[in-house]
N, C-alpha and C positions, 0 to 999 in steps of 0.2 A: 603475521605474526612481526612484530616488530623488532629488527634483530638485535640481540643485548651489543652493548659495545665489548669491546675485548676488558678485561680486567687487566687493572696494571699491579704487577705485585710491587712496584715500588710505594706505590699510595696508600695499598695494603699495610704495610711493613708501618710508613709515614702513624696511620691511624692506629695500629697498636701501641706502637711507641706513647701517642700524645694519651693516649687511654690511660697507658703507665704512669704519665706523668702526672696526669689530674687525680688517679684514684689514690688514694694514700695507704690502705692497707696492700695492693699489689705495686707499690710504687719502684719505678727502676732507678730511680734521679731520687738518691735522698742528700743531703747537704752536703754531709762527711764524707764521700765513699772515696775522696784524694788522702783519705789517712786509714783506708783500709784494707787488706789485703796484705801485699810484699813490702809495704809500705810501714807499715805499720812498726815490724820490728826493724827497721834499719831508721826510724824518726826514735823510736824507742832506747834501739846503743847506742844514739849520743846523747839522749837527755840523761843515759845511765852512766854514762861516760862522763858529762859534764859533773853528776852530784858524786860521784866516786873522787873525782877532783877535787869537789867542794868538801866532804866529808876529810878527806886527806890535810889538805889542808888547815880544815876545823882541827881536825885532832893535832894536827903541828904546832899551831898556835895553842891551845889548850895544853900541849905539854910543855912549852918552851914556859908558860906562865905559873905554869905548876910546881916549877922548877929553877922560880924567879928569874929568869932566863930571857925575860919577852922584851922589844928593843924596837926603835922605830926599825933597824935592820928586818926584823925580822917579819914586823908587819908590812914593810915593802916587799920582801919573798911570798909574803903570801898573799901578797895581792896580784902580785904581779902573775901569781899560778893561776889565781881564779878570773885575770884577765884574760892571759892565754887562751884557759879552758873557754871562756865566752866565747873569742874567739873564731876558736874550733868550732862549737856549735851554731854559731852566726854562718860560719864557710859553708858548712855542712848542711844548714837549712839554705843555704844560697848554689848547690852543688845539686842538692836533693829534689827542689822548686821544677826544674822540667821533668821531672818523672811522677812528678804527683797529676798530672793531667794524663799522660798515660796511663799512668794507674788506674785512674777515676776511670777511664773509658772500660779498661779490664774487666773493674768488679762490676760497673753496670749492664757489661755485656753479658760475661758470669752470670750472674744475677736474669738477665733477658732471657737467657737458654735455658735456666731452672723454671723459669714460668712456663715456657712453653716451648714445643716441640718443632724445633726449626729445621726445614730442609738444609740439604750442602749447597744447595746452590740461594738460600736466603741468607746465608750466616755472615758474609763478606758485607751483603747490602746493609743487614741488620747493622754491624759492628760501626760499616761509615756514617747512615741518621743517627746511631746514638754519638757519634762523634760532633757531628753535627748539630747534633741536638744541646751537648755538652758544652758548644762554647757560644753557643746563641741562649742564653738563659732567660731573654726578655721575651722571648716568641715561641709559639709551638712551629713542629715540622709543616705542619698544616698550612699555616699562615707561610712560611716559608716558599712552599709546597706550589702554592697558590698565586705568590710572588714571582716565581719563576714563568713568567707568558712562555716563554720558548722553549719551554721543555730542555736549558741547557743542564743548570745544575745538576737534577735529580733525574739525568739518565744515568743508565747501569753503569757505561762506560767511564762517565766522570766521575761516579761512587767509585769503580774501582780503582780510578787514576787518582783518588784522594788518599786509599790505602795503600797504593806503592810508593807514595813519596816519602 
């Protein structure tokens, strides 16, 4: 009886993730994952802040118009407040952008662990593979795994090194 080749745990994880990427029902890769989880509150807070400033500016202009005191100077004050709020919104979006990718990976990792019961030894490799899959959207993990002929990228050591960066 021929001896079975030893099972590669990394390959099994790659195949499981790719299967979840293809299936629409139990997919762990959704298009708007970066805006889920913790980031939803932060982005929502920036938008609420902008609309509060916009509403206050609008009310300021309406009150002055009703009193008959609306002038060019009040228009400049209102526009500068709105531009400042818009600048804060853009700066906030720029500040939050690096965290969107980390949040996307975290949301996908949580979803994967809810769909399947992974061992404690598999979880770090799962997270690293989800990170690779998130950054390389045009390819499946199996394609990348097969391209790694020398088995340098998809070793346990390299995947753990990727997590520790």
